[in-house]
PDB file of N, CA, C and O in Angstrom:
ATOM      1  N   MET A   1     107.807 124.996  33.463  1.00  0.00           N
ATOM      2  CA  MET A   1     108.434 125.909  32.532  1.00  0.00           C
ATOM      3  C   MET A   1     107.762 125.762  31.165  1.00  0.00           C
ATOM      4  O   MET A   1     107.464 124.654  30.721  1.00  0.00           O
ATOM      5  N   LEU A   2     107.535 126.873  30.525  1.00  0.00           N
ATOM      6  CA  LEU A   2     106.863 126.864  29.231  1.00  0.00           C
ATOM      7  C   LEU A   2     107.831 126.539  28.100  1.00  0.00           C
ATOM      8  O   LEU A   2     109.024 126.832  28.183  1.00  0.00           O
ATOM      9  N   GLU A   3     107.310 125.940  27.063  1.00  0.00           N
ATOM     10  CA  GLU A   3     108.087 125.665  25.853  1.00  0.00           C
ATOM     11  C   GLU A   3     108.137 126.933  24.998  1.00  0.00           C
ATOM     12  O   GLU A   3     107.378 127.874  25.229  1.00  0.00           O
ATOM     13  N   ARG A   4     109.026 126.950  24.020  1.00  0.00           N
ATOM     14  CA  ARG A   4     109.190 128.132  23.156  1.00  0.00           C
ATOM     15  C   ARG A   4     107.880 128.576  22.506  1.00  0.00           C
ATOM     16  O   ARG A   4     107.556 129.764  22.505  1.00  0.00           O
ATOM     17  N   ALA A   5     107.143 127.641  21.963  1.00  0.00           N
ATOM     18  CA  ALA A   5     105.889 127.982  21.286  1.00  0.00           C
ATOM     19  C   ALA A   5     104.897 128.598  22.267  1.00  0.00           C
ATOM     20  O   ALA A   5     104.177 129.535  21.920  1.00  0.00           O
ATOM     21  N   GLU A   6     104.858 128.073  23.488  1.00  0.00           N
ATOM     22  CA  GLU A   6     103.956 128.615  24.507  1.00  0.00           C
ATOM     23  C   GLU A   6     104.385 130.021  24.912  1.00  0.00           C
ATOM     24  O   GLU A   6     103.544 130.891  25.139  1.00  0.00           O
ATOM     25  N   ILE A   7     105.685 130.238  25.002  1.00  0.00           N
ATOM     26  CA  ILE A   7     106.197 131.566  25.347  1.00  0.00           C
ATOM     27  C   ILE A   7     105.837 132.552  24.242  1.00  0.00           C
ATOM     28  O   ILE A   7     105.380 133.660  24.521  1.00  0.00           O
ATOM     29  N   ARG A   8     106.041 132.153  22.995  1.00  0.00           N
ATOM     30  CA  ARG A   8     105.701 133.013  21.862  1.00  0.00           C
ATOM     31  C   ARG A   8     104.210 133.340  21.873  1.00  0.00           C
ATOM     32  O   ARG A   8     103.827 134.490  21.659  1.00  0.00           O
ATOM     33  N   ASP A   9     103.367 132.337  22.122  1.00  0.00           N
ATOM     34  CA  ASP A   9     101.920 132.557  22.188  1.00  0.00           C
ATOM     35  C   ASP A   9     101.561 133.532  23.302  1.00  0.00           C
ATOM     36  O   ASP A   9     100.709 134.401  23.120  1.00  0.00           O
ATOM     37  N   LYS A  10     102.208 133.391  24.450  1.00  0.00           N
ATOM     38  CA  LYS A  10     101.926 134.275  25.585  1.00  0.00           C
ATOM     39  C   LYS A  10     102.334 135.709  25.260  1.00  0.00           C
ATOM     40  O   LYS A  10     101.615 136.650  25.597  1.00  0.00           O
ATOM     41  N   ILE A  11     103.478 135.882  24.609  1.00  0.00           N
ATOM     42  CA  ILE A  11     103.921 137.226  24.220  1.00  0.00           C
ATOM     43  C   ILE A  11     102.921 137.843  23.253  1.00  0.00           C
ATOM     44  O   ILE A  11     102.554 139.010  23.395  1.00  0.00           O
ATOM     45  N   GLU A  12     102.480 137.065  22.270  1.00  0.00           N
ATOM     46  CA  GLU A  12     101.482 137.562  21.321  1.00  0.00           C
ATOM     47  C   GLU A  12     100.190 137.934  22.039  1.00  0.00           C
ATOM     48  O   GLU A  12      99.564 138.942  21.710  1.00  0.00           O
ATOM     49  N   GLN A  13      99.791 137.132  23.010  1.00  0.00           N
ATOM     50  CA  GLN A  13      98.581 137.411  23.779  1.00  0.00           C
ATOM     51  C   GLN A  13      98.726 138.720  24.549  1.00  0.00           C
ATOM     52  O   GLN A  13      97.811 139.544  24.555  1.00  0.00           O
ATOM     53  N   ILE A  14      99.861 138.911  25.192  1.00  0.00           N
ATOM     54  CA  ILE A  14     100.104 140.141  25.947  1.00  0.00           C
ATOM     55  C   ILE A  14     100.020 141.345  25.018  1.00  0.00           C
ATOM     56  O   ILE A  14      99.357 142.332  25.335  1.00  0.00           O
ATOM     57  N   ILE A  15     100.687 141.265  23.880  1.00  0.00           N
ATOM     58  CA  ILE A  15     100.692 142.385  22.939  1.00  0.00           C
ATOM     59  C   ILE A  15      99.280 142.674  22.444  1.00  0.00           C
ATOM     60  O   ILE A  15      98.875 143.834  22.374  1.00  0.00           O
ATOM     61  N   ARG A  16      98.525 141.624  22.098  1.00  0.00           N
ATOM     62  CA  ARG A  16      97.133 141.806  21.643  1.00  0.00           C
ATOM     63  C   ARG A  16      96.285 142.473  22.714  1.00  0.00           C
ATOM     64  O   ARG A  16      95.548 143.417  22.431  1.00  0.00           O
ATOM     65  N   GLU A  17      96.390 141.978  23.948  1.00  0.00           N
ATOM     66  CA  GLU A  17      95.601 142.542  25.046  1.00  0.00           C
ATOM     67  C   GLU A  17      95.935 144.010  25.261  1.00  0.00           C
ATOM     68  O   GLU A  17      95.042 144.841  25.431  1.00  0.00           O
ATOM     69  N   GLU A  18      97.216 144.322  25.251  1.00  0.00           N
ATOM     70  CA  GLU A  18      97.639 145.701  25.482  1.00  0.00           C
ATOM     71  C   GLU A  18      97.204 146.601  24.325  1.00  0.00           C
ATOM     72  O   GLU A  18      96.761 147.727  24.549  1.00  0.00           O
ATOM     73  N   TYR A  19      97.328 146.112  23.097  1.00  0.00           N
ATOM     74  CA  TYR A  19      96.935 146.889  21.927  1.00  0.00           C
ATOM     75  C   TYR A  19      95.436 147.160  21.942  1.00  0.00           C
ATOM     76  O   TYR A  19      95.000 148.290  21.725  1.00  0.00           O
ATOM     77  N   GLN A  20      94.650 146.115  22.200  1.00  0.00           N
ATOM     78  CA  GLN A  20      93.199 146.265  22.224  1.00  0.00           C
ATOM     79  C   GLN A  20      92.753 147.162  23.365  1.00  0.00           C
ATOM     80  O   GLN A  20      91.725 147.832  23.266  1.00  0.00           O
ATOM     81  N   GLY A  21      93.516 147.179  24.441  1.00  0.00           N
ATOM     82  CA  GLY A  21      93.188 148.025  25.583  1.00  0.00           C
ATOM     83  C   GLY A  21      93.660 149.459  25.417  1.00  0.00           C
ATOM     84  O   GLY A  21      93.404 150.304  26.275  1.00  0.00           O
ATOM     85  N   GLY A  22      94.351 149.737  24.313  1.00  0.00           N
ATOM     86  CA  GLY A  22      94.820 151.092  24.062  1.00  0.00           C
ATOM     87  C   GLY A  22      96.001 151.498  24.932  1.00  0.00           C
ATOM     88  O   GLY A  22      96.258 152.685  25.130  1.00  0.00           O
ATOM     89  N   THR A  23      96.714 150.512  25.445  1.00  0.00           N
ATOM     90  CA  THR A  23      97.848 150.777  26.314  1.00  0.00           C
ATOM     91  C   THR A  23      99.013 151.346  25.514  1.00  0.00           C
ATOM     92  O   THR A  23      99.206 151.012  24.345  1.00  0.00           O
ATOM     93  N   ASP A  24      99.779 152.204  26.163  1.00  0.00           N
ATOM     94  CA  ASP A  24     100.997 152.751  25.582  1.00  0.00           C
ATOM     95  C   ASP A  24     101.928 151.586  25.213  1.00  0.00           C
ATOM     96  O   ASP A  24     102.122 150.680  26.024  1.00  0.00           O
ATOM     97  N   PRO A  25     102.498 151.596  24.019  1.00  0.00           N
ATOM     98  CA  PRO A  25     103.404 150.507  23.622  1.00  0.00           C
ATOM     99  C   PRO A  25     104.558 150.282  24.601  1.00  0.00           C
ATOM    100  O   PRO A  25     105.036 149.157  24.745  1.00  0.00           O
ATOM    101  N   VAL A  26     105.000 151.331  25.263  1.00  0.00           N
ATOM    102  CA  VAL A  26     106.079 151.188  26.246  1.00  0.00           C
ATOM    103  C   VAL A  26     105.614 150.299  27.397  1.00  0.00           C
ATOM    104  O   VAL A  26     106.383 149.478  27.896  1.00  0.00           O
ATOM    105  N   GLU A  27     104.371 150.459  27.815  1.00  0.00           N
ATOM    106  CA  GLU A  27     103.822 149.619  28.883  1.00  0.00           C
ATOM    107  C   GLU A  27     103.671 148.171  28.419  1.00  0.00           C
ATOM    108  O   GLU A  27     103.943 147.240  29.176  1.00  0.00           O
ATOM    109  N   ALA A  28     103.240 147.990  27.180  1.00  0.00           N
ATOM    110  CA  ALA A  28     103.104 146.634  26.639  1.00  0.00           C
ATOM    111  C   ALA A  28     104.466 145.945  26.613  1.00  0.00           C
ATOM    112  O   ALA A  28     104.583 144.775  26.978  1.00  0.00           O
ATOM    113  N   LEU A  29     105.486 146.669  26.183  1.00  0.00           N
ATOM    114  CA  LEU A  29     106.832 146.104  26.154  1.00  0.00           C
ATOM    115  C   LEU A  29     107.317 145.783  27.561  1.00  0.00           C
ATOM    116  O   LEU A  29     107.956 144.754  27.778  1.00  0.00           O
ATOM    117  N   ALA A  30     107.019 146.649  28.510  1.00  0.00           N
ATOM    118  CA  ALA A  30     107.411 146.400  29.901  1.00  0.00           C
ATOM    119  C   ALA A  30     106.747 145.130  30.425  1.00  0.00           C
ATOM    120  O   ALA A  30     107.373 144.349  31.141  1.00  0.00           O
ATOM    121  N   ARG A  31     105.489 144.927  30.073  1.00  0.00           N
ATOM    122  CA  ARG A  31     104.787 143.714  30.509  1.00  0.00           C
ATOM    123  C   ARG A  31     105.425 142.465  29.899  1.00  0.00           C
ATOM    124  O   ARG A  31     105.587 141.452  30.580  1.00  0.00           O
ATOM    125  N   VAL A  32     105.785 142.537  28.625  1.00  0.00           N
ATOM    126  CA  VAL A  32     106.455 141.405  27.971  1.00  0.00           C
ATOM    127  C   VAL A  32     107.792 141.141  28.642  1.00  0.00           C
ATOM    128  O   VAL A  32     108.151 139.988  28.878  1.00  0.00           O
ATOM    129  N   ARG A  33     108.530 142.197  28.951  1.00  0.00           N
ATOM    130  CA  ARG A  33     109.833 142.023  29.610  1.00  0.00           C
ATOM    131  C   ARG A  33     109.680 141.388  30.986  1.00  0.00           C
ATOM    132  O   ARG A  33     110.482 140.536  31.370  1.00  0.00           O
ATOM    133  N   ARG A  34     108.653 141.800  31.732  1.00  0.00           N
ATOM    134  CA  ARG A  34     108.408 141.185  33.046  1.00  0.00           C
ATOM    135  C   ARG A  34     108.116 139.695  32.893  1.00  0.00           C
ATOM    136  O   ARG A  34     108.632 138.871  33.647  1.00  0.00           O
ATOM    137  N   PHE A  35     107.289 139.361  31.913  1.00  0.00           N
ATOM    138  CA  PHE A  35     106.963 137.958  31.661  1.00  0.00           C
ATOM    139  C   PHE A  35     108.224 137.162  31.328  1.00  0.00           C
ATOM    140  O   PHE A  35     108.437 136.079  31.873  1.00  0.00           O
ATOM    141  N   LEU A  36     109.059 137.694  30.437  1.00  0.00           N
ATOM    142  CA  LEU A  36     110.288 136.995  30.062  1.00  0.00           C
ATOM    143  C   LEU A  36     111.237 136.863  31.244  1.00  0.00           C
ATOM    144  O   LEU A  36     111.903 135.840  31.401  1.00  0.00           O
ATOM    145  N   SER A  37     111.297 137.888  32.067  1.00  0.00           N
ATOM    146  CA  SER A  37     112.143 137.840  33.260  1.00  0.00           C
ATOM    147  C   SER A  37     111.666 136.746  34.211  1.00  0.00           C
ATOM    148  O   SER A  37     112.474 136.008  34.773  1.00  0.00           O
ATOM    149  N   GLU A  38     110.355 136.647  34.386  1.00  0.00           N
ATOM    150  CA  GLU A  38     109.795 135.593  35.242  1.00  0.00           C
ATOM    151  C   GLU A  38     110.125 134.211  34.680  1.00  0.00           C
ATOM    152  O   GLU A  38     110.451 133.293  35.433  1.00  0.00           O
ATOM    153  N   GLN A  39     110.040 134.066  33.365  1.00  0.00           N
ATOM    154  CA  GLN A  39     110.360 132.785  32.734  1.00  0.00           C
ATOM    155  C   GLN A  39     111.833 132.438  32.934  1.00  0.00           C
ATOM    156  O   GLN A  39     112.181 131.287  33.199  1.00  0.00           O
ATOM    157  N   ARG A  40     112.687 133.443  32.805  1.00  0.00           N
ATOM    158  CA  ARG A  40     114.122 133.226  32.978  1.00  0.00           C
ATOM    159  C   ARG A  40     114.431 132.808  34.409  1.00  0.00           C
ATOM    160  O   ARG A  40     115.204 131.879  34.639  1.00  0.00           O
ATOM    161  N   ARG A  41     113.820 133.503  35.375  1.00  0.00           N
ATOM    162  CA  ARG A  41     114.036 133.160  36.786  1.00  0.00           C
ATOM    163  C   ARG A  41     113.549 131.748  37.075  1.00  0.00           C
ATOM    164  O   ARG A  41     114.206 130.994  37.792  1.00  0.00           O
ATOM    165  N   SER A  42     112.407 131.396  36.520  1.00  0.00           N
ATOM    166  CA  SER A  42     111.848 130.060  36.712  1.00  0.00           C
ATOM    167  C   SER A  42     112.787 129.004  36.139  1.00  0.00           C
ATOM    168  O   SER A  42     113.027 127.970  36.763  1.00  0.00           O
ATOM    169  N   ARG A  43     113.310 129.268  34.960  1.00  0.00           N
ATOM    170  CA  ARG A  43     114.234 128.334  34.317  1.00  0.00           C
ATOM    171  C   ARG A  43     115.525 128.212  35.124  1.00  0.00           C
ATOM    172  O   ARG A  43     116.026 127.107  35.333  1.00  0.00           O
ATOM    173  N   ASP A  44     116.067 129.351  35.580  1.00  0.00           N
ATOM    174  CA  ASP A  44     117.306 129.337  36.357  1.00  0.00           C
ATOM    175  C   ASP A  44     117.114 128.610  37.677  1.00  0.00           C
ATOM    176  O   ASP A  44     117.973 127.835  38.097  1.00  0.00           O
ATOM    177  N   HIS A  45     115.990 128.860  38.327  1.00  0.00           N
ATOM    178  CA  HIS A  45     115.698 128.207  39.606  1.00  0.00           C
ATOM    179  C   HIS A  45     115.581 126.701  39.408  1.00  0.00           C
ATOM    180  O   HIS A  45     116.063 125.914  40.224  1.00  0.00           O
ATOM    181  N   ARG A  46     114.943 126.316  38.324  1.00  0.00           N
ATOM    182  CA  ARG A  46     114.779 124.891  38.018  1.00  0.00           C
ATOM    183  C   ARG A  46     116.135 124.243  37.745  1.00  0.00           C
ATOM    184  O   ARG A  46     116.378 123.114  38.172  1.00  0.00           O
ATOM    185  N   SER A  47     117.016 124.946  37.039  1.00  0.00           N
ATOM    186  CA  SER A  47     118.355 124.421  36.744  1.00  0.00           C
ATOM    187  C   SER A  47     119.149 124.221  38.021  1.00  0.00           C
ATOM    188  O   SER A  47     119.853 123.221  38.160  1.00  0.00           O
ATOM    189  N   GLU A  48     119.046 125.159  38.961  1.00  0.00           N
ATOM    190  CA  GLU A  48     119.763 125.049  40.230  1.00  0.00           C
ATOM    191  C   GLU A  48     119.255 123.861  41.035  1.00  0.00           C
ATOM    192  O   GLU A  48     120.039 123.169  41.685  1.00  0.00           O
ATOM    193  N   ALA A  49     117.964 123.624  40.996  1.00  0.00           N
ATOM    194  CA  ALA A  49     117.373 122.519  41.752  1.00  0.00           C
ATOM    195  C   ALA A  49     117.833 121.171  41.197  1.00  0.00           C
ATOM    196  O   ALA A  49     117.940 120.193  41.937  1.00  0.00           O
ATOM    197  N   GLU A  50     118.099 121.125  39.909  1.00  0.00           N
ATOM    198  CA  GLU A  50     118.531 119.876  39.283  1.00  0.00           C
ATOM    199  C   GLU A  50     119.995 119.567  39.560  1.00  0.00           C
ATOM    200  O   GLU A  50     120.410 118.412  39.461  1.00  0.00           O
ATOM    201  N   ASP A  51     120.789 120.589  39.909  1.00  0.00           N
ATOM    202  CA  ASP A  51     122.229 120.377  40.170  1.00  0.00           C
ATOM    203  C   ASP A  51     122.502 119.606  41.421  1.00  0.00           C
ATOM    204  O   ASP A  51     123.661 119.360  41.755  1.00  0.00           O
TER     205      ASP A  51
END
């Protein structure tokens, strides 16, 4: 699981890549949301395993 700073860096990286690629901002936001959703699922799965 990534730390907060790593998550922030990854979000910034996604936004930069999408912006430089000329992607529609809606698509860039969707990619960030997918990333955050994956992080949340990973965190939740890890919490369940620890119980």
